[in-house]
C-alpha positions as CSV (number, residue, x, y, z in Angstrom):
1,X,0.0,0.0,0.0
2,X,1.4,3.4,-0.9
3,X,-1.0,5.4,1.3
4,X,0.1,4.9,4.9
5,X,-1.3,6.4,8.1
6,X,1.4,7.0,10.6
7,X,0.0,6.2,14.0
8,X,2.7,8.0,15.9
9,X,1.7,11.5,14.6
10,X,-1.4,11.0,12.5
11,X,0.3,12.0,9.2
12,X,-0.8,10.4,6.0
13,X,2.2,9.4,3.9
14,X,2.2,8.9,0.2
15,X,5.0,6.5,-0.8
16,X,6.4,5.3,-4.1
17,X,3.9,5.0,-7.0
18,X,0.4,6.0,-6.0
19,X,-2.0,4.4,-8.5
20,X,-5.7,5.2,-9.1
21,X,-6.7,2.7,-6.4
22,X,-5.1,4.8,-3.7
23,X,-7.5,7.7,-4.3
24,X,-10.3,6.1,-2.4
25,X,-8.0,5.1,0.5
26,X,-6.6,8.6,0.7
27,X,-10.0,10.2,0.6
28,X,-11.3,8.0,3.4
29,X,-8.4,8.8,5.6
30,X,-8.7,12.6,5.0
31,X,-12.5,12.5,5.6
32,X,-12.0,10.5,8.8
33,X,-9.9,13.4,10.2
34,X,-9.7,16.5,8.0
35,X,-6.9,17.9,10.2
36,X,-4.5,15.1,9.2
37,X,-1.6,16.4,7.1
38,X,-0.4,14.6,4.0
39,X,3.3,14.1,3.4
40,X,3.9,13.5,-0.3
41,X,7.7,13.8,-0.4
42,X,8.1,10.0,-0.8
43,X,5.6,9.8,-3.7
44,X,7.5,9.1,-6.9
45,X,4.5,8.9,-9.3
46,X,1.0,10.1,-8.6
47,X,-2.1,9.2,-10.6
48,X,-4.3,12.2,-11.4
49,X,-7.1,10.7,-9.3
50,X,-4.9,10.9,-6.2
51,X,-4.1,14.5,-7.0
52,X,-7.8,15.3,-7.5
53,X,-8.5,14.0,-4.0
54,X,-5.9,16.4,-2.6
55,X,-7.4,19.3,-4.7
56,X,-10.9,18.6,-3.6
57,X,-10.4,17.9,0.1
58,X,-7.5,20.4,0.6
59,X,-5.6,18.9,3.4
60,X,-2.4,20.5,4.7
61,X,0.4,19.1,2.4
62,X,3.9,18.7,3.8
63,X,7.1,19.2,1.7
64,X,7.6,19.1,-2.0
65,X,6.0,16.3,-4.0
66,X,8.4,13.6,-4.9
67,X,6.7,13.2,-8.4
68,X,8.8,15.5,-10.6
69,X,5.8,16.2,-12.9
70,X,3.5,17.2,-10.1
71,X,6.2,19.2,-8.4
72,X,7.0,21.1,-11.6
73,X,3.6,21.6,-13.3
74,X,0.8,21.3,-10.8
75,X,-0.3,23.7,-8.1
76,X,0.3,22.7,-4.6
77,X,-3.1,21.7,-3.0
78,X,-3.9,22.7,0.5
79,X,-6.1,25.0,2.6
80,X,-7.0,28.1,0.8
């Protein structure tokens, strides 16, 4: 699984390749506790569905995205 909830601090981590199937898991974790931050530094490739979850639910996003395309071309989602 590439969407991991860290129980020590409540951060949601995106790791490695995040395929379309991760979008539902990510959405559920954010909706369960909207205050949870998302750390996407370890994400090396992100499906657009995962990015759309971040755009629509707008959690606090930590660090720079590890996916070079997302980091270069797409706006950083987050509270706004």
